[in-house]
C-alpha positions in Angstrom: 87.3 30.5 5.1 85.1 27.9 6.3 81.5 27.5 5.7 79.9 27.7 9.2 76.2 27.2 9.6 74.4 28.4 12.9 71.4 26.8 13.9 69.5 29.5 16.2 71.6 32.2 14.4 69.0 35.0 16.1 69.3 34.1 19.6 71.5 35.5 21.9 74.4 33.2 21.5 73.6 32.5 17.8 73.7 36.0 16.8 77.2 36.7 19.0 78.6 33.6 16.8 77.4 34.7 13.3 78.9 38.5 13.7 82.3 37.1 14.9 82.4 34.5 12.3 81.5 37.1 9.8 84.3 39.3 11.0 86.7 36.8 10.6 85.8 36.5 6.7 83.7 32.9 7.2 80.8 32.1 4.9 78.5 32.1 7.3 74.5 30.9 7.1 72.1 32.0 10.2 68.8 29.6 10.3 66.2 30.6 12.3 62.2 29.9 12.2 61.3 33.2 12.2 63.2 36.2 9.6 65.7 38.0 11.5 64.7 41.9 12.5 68.0 42.7 12.6 70.2 40.5 10.3 74.1 40.6 10.8 75.2 42.0 7.6 77.6 39.6 5.6 75.6 36.2 6.9 73.3 34.6 4.6 69.6 34.1 6.5 67.8 31.0 6.1 64.2 30.3 7.7 63.4 26.7 8.6 63.1 24.7 11.5 65.3 22.1 13.4 62.4 20.1 14.1 61.8 19.2 10.4 65.3 19.2 8.6 63.8 18.5 5.1 62.6 22.2 5.6 66.4 23.2 5.7 67.2 22.1 2.1 71.0 21.5 1.5 72.0 23.8 4.1 74.5 21.4 5.5 75.7 20.6 2.2 79.7 21.6 2.2 79.5 23.1 5.8 82.6 22.7 7.7 80.9 23.2 10.9 77.3 23.2 12.2 76.8 25.4 15.2 73.7 24.2 17.2 72.6 27.6 19.3 69.5 26.3 20.3 68.0 27.1 23.9 65.3 24.4 25.3 63.0 27.5 26.3 59.2 27.7 25.0 58.1 25.6 22.8 61.4 23.9 22.5 61.8 22.8 26.1 61.2 19.2 25.7 61.9 19.2 21.8 65.8 20.1 22.4 67.4 16.9 22.8 64.8 15.3 19.9 66.4 18.2 17.7 70.2 17.9 18.6 69.9 13.8 17.9 68.6 14.1 14.5 71.1 17.0 13.4 74.2 14.6 15.0 72.4 11.8 12.9 72.7 14.1 9.6 76.2 15.1 10.4 77.5 11.6 11.4 80.0 10.1 8.7 80.6 13.5 6.9 83.1 15.7 7.5 81.5 18.3 9.1 82.1 19.2 12.6 79.1 20.0 15.0 79.6 22.3 17.9 77.2 22.7 20.7 76.4 25.0 23.6 76.4 23.0 26.7 74.8 24.1 30.3 77.2 25.3 33.0 75.9 23.0 35.3 77.4 20.3 33.6 81.0 21.5 34.3 82.7 20.4 37.0 82.9 23.1 40.6 86.6 21.8 40.7 89.1 19.2 39.4 87.5 16.0 39.7 84.1 17.1 40.6 81.3 17.2 41.4 79.2 18.9 38.8 77.5 22.3 39.5 74.5 20.7 39.6 75.6 17.8 42.5 75.8 21.1 44.5 72.2 22.3 44.1 70.3 24.1 41.0 67.0 26.1 41.9 64.0 24.6 41.1 63.3 27.5 38.0 66.6 25.8 36.4 66.4 22.5 36.8 64.4 21.5 33.8 67.1 23.7 31.6 69.9 22.2 33.3 69.0 18.9 32.9 68.9 19.2 29.1 72.3 20.6 29.3 73.7 17.7 30.8 71.1 15.2 28.5 72.9 17.0 25.7 76.2 16.0 26.7 75.5 12.7 27.4 73.7 12.2 23.8 77.1 13.3 22.1 79.5 11.0 24.3 77.5 8.2 23.5 77.0 9.2 19.6 78.6 7.5 17.0 82.5 7.7 17.0 81.5 8.8 12.8 80.5 12.2 14.6 82.9 14.7 15.3 81.8 17.1 17.7 82.6 19.6 20.8 80.5 21.2 23.4 81.4 24.5 25.3 80.2 24.9 28.9 79.2 28.6 29.6 80.3 30.0 33.1 77.2 30.3 35.3 76.3 34.2 34.6 75.7 34.3 30.7 73.3 35.9 29.0 71.1 38.7 27.2 70.7 39.9 30.8 74.2 40.8 31.3 75.5 41.4 27.8 79.1 42.6 28.9 81.9 44.0 26.3 84.3 42.0 23.8 87.5 42.0 25.3 89.1 39.5 22.9 90.1 37.2 26.1 88.5 34.5 27.4 90.0 31.3 29.5 89.3 27.6 28.7 89.1 25.5 32.1 88.9 22.0 30.6 86.2 20.4 32.4 86.0 22.8 35.6 83.9 25.8 35.3 86.2 29.5 35.0 85.8 31.8 37.8 87.4 35.1 38.1 89.8 36.2 40.9 86.9 37.4 42.5 84.6 34.2 42.4 82.6 35.1 39.6 81.7 32.8 36.5 81.0 35.0 33.6 81.7 35.8 30.2 80.0 38.7 27.5 78.2 37.1 24.5 81.0 38.0 22.2 84.1 36.6 24.4 81.8 33.3 24.3 81.6 33.7 20.4 85.4 34.3 20.1 85.8 30.7 22.1 83.4 29.2 19.4 84.9 30.6 16.3 88.5 29.7 17.9 87.8 25.7 18.3 86.2 25.8 14.8 89.8 27.8 13.5 91.6 25.8 15.6 90.4 22.7 16.9 91.5 21.5 20.2 88.3 19.7 21.5 87.6 16.6 19.1 84.7 14.6 20.7 85.5 16.4 24.0 83.9 19.5 26.2 85.4 22.5 27.6 84.6 25.2 29.7 84.9 29.2 28.7 85.0 32.5 31.1 86.6 35.6 31.8 
């Protein structure tokens, strides 16, 4: 059993990750700024902000993994990178792995590139896509004492298309995952499976990978 801390545990991805981890018998701490309206049974809920790590007390102590499941939206739009930098610094030199949800646009469109970003991103999504790529760059340039992994979701991933838990996903390495019809998609529950699988059986140390159905 692992001790897993999920930052942003009440969000779309975060809640699925909390639920999956609890279902496998892990000790799970869900961190959010506001008390969850529908907490996951079996998880400990902690209120606090990653923008003020002192407010989280000793929540990181003894953690096997910390999952950064925040999104650069609302008042976090311009604070995401700073928040991640603070968490990364906190975990550097420890035995705690840092798992981060990246952005789809940083995935390669085919082996060897180019990135999805390079093929064009609608203006309304450019800021969030840029933050996703800045996130990967921050991790790649981090101190070697930080054991991190980043998971790129597919292009279609969010509460607007919840989907069902199939228990299956594909790891595409650096390349975006598409099905036989060209669709790049995964359900929230199956994305969470990929995250917890990586925590239980690490394959990507200081590296990133893509997932999809």
